[in-house]
N, C-alpha and C positions, 0 to 999 in steps of 0.2 A: 417509164423513167425509173431509175434506181430508187429515188426518194419515195415514189409512190409505192413501189414494190415493198420496200422496207416498212412503210407505215401500215400496210395491211397484212403483212405476214403474221403479225401478232394474232389476228383473228382469222387466220387462214382456214382453221378447221370449221368455221361457221359458213364458209363459202361452199358453193356447189362443186361437183367434181370437175366440171369444165374449167372453172377458174383456178382450181387447185393445180390442174395439169399445166395451164398456161403460165401460172406464176412460178412453178417449179422447173419450167424449161429453161435452158441456157440461151439467153438472148444474143450472146456474143458468139455463138457457134457458127461455123461456116454454112451449115445447112439450116434451112428455115423450117420450123415445125408448123405444119398446117393441120388445123383441127377440122374434121368433117363431121357435121351432125347428120347421122344416117337416118334419123327418124324425126324426132320432135324436140323442141326446146323443153327443158325440165325432165328429159329422159337421159341423164348422164351415162347410163350404162350402154347407150347406143353410140357414144362418141368413139370415133376411131382416129388414129394419128397417121400422118404420112410425112416422112422426112424428105424434103426437097433437096436434091443434090446441089452442091455449089456449081457455079458456072455462069458464063455470060447469058443474059436473058432470063435467068432463073429468079433472081432476087429483084423483083419489081414491086412497087408499092402504090397503093391508091388509098384515098381517104374518103370516108363518109361523115360529113359534118351534120349533126342532128340538132334540130331546134324545135321546141314545143311551141305550137301556135294556138293553144287552147285558152289562153288568157291575154290580158292587156295590162297597160299601166307600167310602172317603173320596173317591175320584174321582167317583163317582156322586153322593154327598151334596153335593159342591161344585156339580155341574151342577144338581142339584135346587134348591139355594138360589138359584143364579143365575137359573134359570127362574122361580122364585117372585117374585124381584125384578122381572124383565122383565114378567111378567104383571101385577103390581101397578102398574107404571109405565104400561103400555099401557092398563089399565083406568081409571086415574086420568085419562087424557087422552081417554077414550072412543074409543080406536082399535079398529078391527076386526082381530081376530087369531084364529088357530087354533094349538094346540100339537100337534106331531107327535112321537109316540114312534117313533123309527127303530130299525132292526135288530130289528124285532118277531119275525122268524123265528128269532132267536137270543136272545130276551129272557131276562133273569134275573128270575124271577117276583116276588121281593120288591121289586125296583126298579120293575117295572111297577105293582105294587100301590101303592107309595108315590106314584107319579106320578098314578095313578088317584084316590087319596085326595085329593091336592092339587087335582085337577080338580073333584071333588065339593065340596070346601071353598070353593074360589075361584070355582066356577061358570063354568068356561070349557070350550070345546069341545076334546076330546082325540080325535085320530085316530091309530090304530096303523098304522104303515107299514113295509113291507119293500121297499126298493129292489132288493135281490137277487132277490126273487121277483116284483117288479113288482106289489105289492099295495097298493092305496090311494094310490099316488103321484099320479096325475092327480087323484084325488078330493080329496086334501089341498089342492091349488091351487084346484080348483073350489069347495071349501067356503069358502076365503078370499074368492074372487070373489063368491060368493053373499052372504056377510056384508057385503061392501062395497056391494053393490047392494041390500041390504035384502030379499033373498029368503029363503024358508024353507030350512033345511038339515037333512039327515038323514045321519048317519054310520053305515054298516054295522058291526056287530061284526066283529072281525078274522076269525074263522073263517068267517063268512058271506061276507066279502070274498074270502077265499081260494077258497071254493067257486065264487063268481062268476067269479074270474079263471081258474080251471081250466076252467070251462064255456066261457068265451070263447075260451080257448086251443084247446080241442078243436074248436070251431066254425071258428075261423080256420085251424087245421091242415087240416081237411077241405076247406075252401074253397080253400086254396092248392094242396093236392094235386090237387084237381079241376081247378083252373086250369092246372096244369102238364100234366096228362093231355090236356086239350082243346087247349091252345095250343102246347105245346112237343112237337111230334111228330117232330122230327129231332134227332139228336145234334150237329148243327152249330150249333145255336142258342147264342149267347153269353149269359153272365150279364148283361152290361151292357145287353142288350136288355130285361131285366126290372126292373132296379132302380128305375125311375121309375113302374112300374105301381102302382095302388092295392093290388092283391093282395100284391105283394112288400112294400110299405111296412107294410101292416097286420100281416102275419106277422112282419116284423122288429121292429115296435114291441112285440109281446108276447113274442117268443122271442129277439130279438137277431139281428143280421146274420149272425153266424157260423152259427147253426143254420139260418137261412134259406138261406144259400149251400150248406150241407151237404145240405139237402133237394133243392135244384136239382141239385147234383152227383150225388147218388144217382140222380135221375131220368134225367139225360142218360147216365150210365154204363149204366143198364139199357137205354136205347135203343141205345147203342153196342154193347152185348153182343149185342143182337138183330141188329144190322147185321152184326157179325162172324160170327154163326152162319150167315149166308147165304152166306159165302165158301166156295168149294170147299176141302176138306181142312182147314178150321179148326174146324168144329163139334166134332170129336172129338179135337182136338189141344190139350190143356190148356196146354202151354208156349207154343204159338203164340198162343193166345187171350190169355194173360197178357201176352205181349210187346206185342200189339196194344193192349191196355188201358193198359199202362204208358206207351207212346208217346203215346196219346191224352191221358192225364192230364198228362204232361210238357209237351205243347204248350199246355195251357190254364191252367197254374199258374205 
């Protein structure tokens, strides 16, 4: 909305690159600007833009209504009433939308039940999401897109989604570890040589870049330890081995 844009333009330089691009785009242009996150949230250098050409069937819209279910009391009741009004408004205009219950990993059971009851009463799609645990986040957007395109949708129960996420994480962890063992065979390999590989991106998507970098660091430290062990008089000298490792880490951080 114009009033919202004008109110935050004053502090635009404090916003991240993604929001800057969104706010500076022309909303009344015939083409719609779609922002694609090619890697991770908080990595604005990875954002790319695609201009959708105008035409029938190009400019469709869907809505993701988000409500926090991690607390109870007047604050949640106000959120619930606002959500009910938004849902009624969207339904009256025949808009495509999905309601996401966020912070599901820390949900307050009565709040979640009240929202679930509203979903049953108003007959809208409710998906339970945890951004912290990365559960059902992508699925929430995919469900909105499916509704916009008129495709059938199916939302996994939250505990099933958690199990699926853990299974995927384990598979990706094994795959990334195997990749490191096969491709990174020397301690001189730098992290920046890996960050653009599909294996790194897939692991970082599920576990975060910090955990991904930590796994890489552990691997190369193991390799470095093996190299140090081959030096004369070092293998049995713990203080010298520690000094070698500390110098190695200091050079790379």
